[in-house]
C-alpha positions in Angstrom: 105.8 115.3 89.2 109.4 116.6 89.0 110.2 115.1 92.4 108.7 111.8 91.4 110.7 111.7 88.2 113.9 112.5 90.2 113.2 109.7 92.7 112.4 107.3 90.0 115.7 108.0 88.4 117.5 107.7 91.7 116.0 104.3 92.4 116.9 103.0 88.9 120.5 104.1 89.5 120.5 102.6 93.0 119.3 99.2 92.0 121.7 98.9 89.1 124.6 99.8 91.5 123.2 97.5 94.2 123.0 94.4 92.0 126.5 93.1 92.5 126.0 93.3 96.3 123.2 90.8 96.2 125.7 87.9 95.6 127.7 88.7 98.8 125.8 87.7 101.9 128.5 89.1 104.1 127.8 92.7 103.2 125.6 94.7 105.6 122.0 95.3 104.8 121.1 98.5 102.8 118.2 99.1 105.2 117.7 99.5 109.0 116.7 95.8 109.2 116.6 93.2 106.4 113.1 92.4 105.1 113.6 89.2 103.0 111.0 86.7 101.8 112.5 83.2 101.9 112.8 81.0 98.8 110.3 78.5 100.2 107.7 81.3 100.7 108.3 82.6 97.1 107.8 79.1 95.7 104.6 78.6 97.7 103.1 82.0 96.7 103.9 81.5 93.0 102.4 78.0 93.1 99.3 79.5 94.7 99.1 82.1 91.9 99.3 79.2 89.4 100.8 81.1 86.5 100.3 79.4 83.1 100.7 80.0 79.4 102.5 83.2 78.5 103.8 84.9 81.7 105.3 88.4 82.1 107.4 89.4 85.1 107.8 93.1 85.7 110.8 94.3 87.7 112.3 90.8 87.8 115.3 91.8 89.9 117.7 89.1 91.0 115.6 86.2 90.0 114.0 85.0 93.2 110.6 84.9 91.6 111.8 84.3 88.1 113.1 80.8 88.9 109.7 79.9 90.4 107.6 81.4 87.6 109.6 79.5 85.0 108.5 76.2 86.6 104.9 77.0 85.7 105.0 79.2 82.6 104.8 78.1 79.0 106.8 81.2 78.1 108.3 83.7 80.4 109.4 87.3 79.7 111.3 89.1 82.4 111.6 92.9 82.3 113.8 95.1 84.5 115.3 98.6 84.2 118.8 97.5 85.4 121.2 95.8 83.0 123.2 94.5 86.0 120.0 93.0 87.6 119.1 91.3 84.4 122.6 89.8 84.1 122.5 88.6 87.7 119.0 87.1 87.1 120.2 85.3 84.0 123.1 83.7 85.8 121.0 82.7 88.9 118.1 81.3 87.0 120.2 79.6 84.3 117.3 78.8 81.9 117.8 79.6 78.2 114.1 79.9 77.5 113.5 83.2 79.5 113.3 86.3 77.3 114.9 89.2 79.1 114.0 92.8 78.3 115.9 95.9 79.7 113.4 98.7 79.9 112.2 101.5 82.2 108.8 100.4 83.4 107.5 104.0 83.6 107.9 104.3 79.8 107.8 100.7 78.5 104.9 99.3 76.6 104.4 95.6 75.7 104.7 94.2 72.2 102.2 91.5 72.9 99.8 90.3 75.6 100.1 87.7 78.3 98.0 85.3 80.4 99.6 86.4 83.7 101.6 89.4 84.8 103.6 89.1 88.0 105.6 91.7 90.0 107.5 91.1 93.2 108.5 94.0 95.5 107.8 96.5 92.8 104.5 98.1 93.6 105.9 99.8 96.7 108.4 101.6 94.3 105.6 103.1 92.2 104.9 106.7 93.4 101.3 107.4 94.3 101.2 109.8 91.4 102.0 107.0 89.0 99.7 104.2 90.4 96.9 104.7 87.9 99.2 104.7 84.9 101.1 101.6 86.2 97.9 99.6 86.5 96.9 100.8 83.0 100.2 99.3 81.9 99.4 96.0 83.6 96.0 96.0 81.9 97.6 96.6 78.5 99.9 93.6 79.1 97.0 91.2 79.8 94.9 89.2 77.5 91.1 89.1 78.1 90.6 87.0 81.2 94.2 87.4 82.3 95.4 87.9 85.9 97.9 89.9 87.8 99.8 88.6 90.9 102.1 90.5 93.2 104.1 90.2 96.4 105.4 93.2 98.4 105.9 94.6 101.8 102.9 95.9 103.6 102.6 98.7 106.2 104.4 96.6 108.8 107.6 96.7 106.7 108.0 100.4 107.4 109.9 99.5 110.6 112.7 98.1 108.4 113.4 101.4 106.7 115.0 104.8 107.2 111.9 106.8 106.1 112.3 110.3 104.6 109.9 112.5 102.7 110.3 114.5 99.5 107.5 116.9 98.8 105.1 114.6 100.5 106.1 111.5 98.5 106.9 108.5 100.8 110.5 107.5 100.4 113.2 105.6 102.1 117.0 106.0 102.3 119.1 103.1 101.1 122.9 102.8 101.5 125.3 100.9 99.2 128.2 98.9 100.6 130.5 101.8 99.7 128.5 104.2 101.8 126.7 106.1 99.1 123.1 106.8 99.9 120.0 107.1 97.6 116.5 108.1 98.4 114.0 105.9 96.6 110.2 105.6 96.5 108.8 103.3 99.1 105.0 103.1 99.6 103.8 100.7 102.3 100.3 99.7 101.4 97.7 98.3 103.8 96.0 95.4 102.1 92.5 96.7 102.4 93.5 100.2 101.2 95.2 98.6 98.1 92.0 96.6 97.4 89.9 99.7 97.5 92.3 101.6 95.2 92.3 98.8 92.7 88.5 98.5 92.9 88.3 102.2 92.0 90.5 101.5 88.9 88.2 98.7 87.7 90.0 95.7 89.2 88.7 92.9 91.5 91.6 92.4 93.9 92.2 90.1 96.8 95.2 91.2 99.0 96.2 89.6 102.3 99.0 89.9 104.8 101.7 87.3 104.5 104.3 86.5 107.1 105.6 89.3 109.3 105.9 92.2 106.9 104.6 91.0 103.5 101.4 91.1 101.3 100.3 88.8 98.5 97.6 89.8 96.0 95.9 88.9 92.8 93.8 91.1 90.6 91.7 90.8 87.5 89.7 93.3 85.5 86.0 93.5 86.4 84.9 94.6 82.9 
């Protein structure tokens, strides 16, 4: 658990420092090879999810999904652990109605419940030791009958990373534009394995491969 906590803190610091680099397309990738989901694909997948009513986005990042979610949502709350990411998201989305919350998702608890919870490229940053508690958080965020939706990289995305290991935890090494390196949690789920894990936690999930290296999934409680 100590190793997981250290890696969680490292990735929080990394993404806060990385945020300004996202606006400069001329900077080199922080990975072995870029693994980007295009704006058209993001729009299509969010439309397929069909979020409605009160929507919560966890780990909202730079806003690529936020600006699609806000097209569908009655209200949208966007949570991220990086103040710089939130500021970048706010500027890029440019919609006054989004409620932004700066919080560590490994300790945060919602003040209310939502119809839909969405997270893009976040589940792969949840250590295996924290998967159960993360999905308990998702459950606590949802109203009865609510749904979760997510996009991430699947096991094919591993080829884009410099993979390393810390006490058996799957991690990847990322490099900032100034040369500083950080080891962050990076778990590449196979869709069927993720479905089985969620089923064991009391969710009905449908997860499929999307594009060259991505997955798209939805989940709802079975009870």
